[in-house]
C-alpha positions in Angstrom: -114.6 -10.8 -54.3 -112.1 -13.7 -54.5 -109.2 -11.4 -53.5 -111.2 -10.0 -50.6 -112.2 -13.5 -49.3 -108.6 -14.7 -49.7 -107.3 -11.7 -47.8 -109.8 -12.2 -45.0 -109.0 -16.0 -44.7 -105.7 -15.4 -42.9 -105.8 -14.7 -39.2 -102.7 -12.4 -39.3 -104.4 -10.2 -42.0 -107.6 -10.1 -40.0 -105.6 -9.0 -37.0 -104.0 -6.2 -39.1 -107.5 -5.0 -40.1 -108.6 -5.2 -36.5 -105.7 -3.0 -35.4 -106.4 -0.5 -38.3 -110.1 -0.1 -37.4 -109.1 2.3 -34.6 -107.0 4.5 -36.8 -104.1 4.7 -39.2 -100.8 3.0 -38.3 -97.4 2.8 -39.8 -95.9 -0.4 -41.0 -93.6 -0.5 -38.0 -96.4 0.1 -35.5 -98.3 -2.8 -37.1 -95.3 -5.1 -37.2 -94.7 -4.5 -33.4 -97.9 -6.6 -32.8 -96.5 -9.7 -34.6 -93.4 -11.9 -34.3 -92.9 -12.1 -38.0 -90.2 -11.1 -40.4 -90.5 -7.8 -42.2 -90.8 -9.6 -45.5 -93.7 -11.7 -44.2 -95.5 -8.6 -42.9 -94.8 -6.9 -46.3 -96.5 -9.9 -48.0 -99.6 -9.6 -45.7 -99.8 -5.8 -46.4 -99.5 -6.6 -50.2 -102.4 -9.1 -50.1 -104.6 -6.6 -48.1 -103.7 -3.8 -50.5 -104.3 -5.9 -53.6 -107.8 -6.8 -52.2 -108.5 -3.1 -51.6 -109.0 -3.6 -47.9 -106.2 -1.2 -47.0 -104.6 1.8 -48.6 -101.0 3.0 -48.0 -99.4 6.4 -48.1 -95.7 7.1 -47.9 -94.9 9.8 -45.3 -91.2 10.6 -45.5 -89.5 7.3 -44.6 -92.6 5.6 -43.3 -95.6 3.9 -44.9 -98.9 4.6 -43.2 -101.8 2.2 -43.6 -105.5 2.9 -43.4 -108.5 0.6 -43.6 -110.8 1.0 -46.7 -114.3 0.4 -45.3 -115.9 0.6 -48.8 -114.6 -2.8 -49.7 -116.0 -4.3 -46.5 -119.4 -2.9 -47.4 -119.2 -4.4 -50.9 -118.1 -7.8 -49.5 -120.8 -7.8 -46.8 -123.4 -7.0 -49.4 -122.2 -9.8 -51.7 -122.3 -12.3 -48.9 -125.7 -11.2 -47.8 -126.9 -11.5 -51.4 -125.7 -15.2 -51.4 -128.1 -16.0 -48.6 -131.2 -14.0 -49.6 -134.1 -16.2 -50.4 -136.7 -13.8 -51.8 -137.8 -14.7 -55.4 -136.7 -11.3 -56.6 -133.3 -11.6 -55.0 -132.3 -15.1 -56.0 -131.0 -14.0 -59.4 -129.4 -10.7 -58.3 -125.9 -10.5 -59.7 -123.0 -10.5 -57.2 -120.5 -7.7 -57.7 -117.2 -8.8 -59.3 -113.8 -7.3 -58.7 -112.5 -5.1 -61.5 
C-alpha cells in the first residue's frame, strides 16, 4: 500500500497512468508526452512497476507498458476501509503489500 500511494503521489506518474488507461503504449510513446530526460522517465516507470500499477513487456527493441487495474482495486478498497464507520468494519485489516 505504501508503494502504491508513493507512486500515485507524483503528478507525472499519475499522468502516465492516465495515458495508459486508454491502452498499451511504448516507452517512447509515453515519453513523447513529457519534456523529461529518458532517465527520469525510466525512474517513473520503475516506481510504477515496483508498485504493481503497470506491467511491461519487451517487444523486439521496444518496451510496452500496460496498466494493472487489479492494484487500483486493492488500493481503492484499502482507502475505503479506512473511512468505513460501521462497528463490524472498524477493525477490518487493511491489505499489506507482499
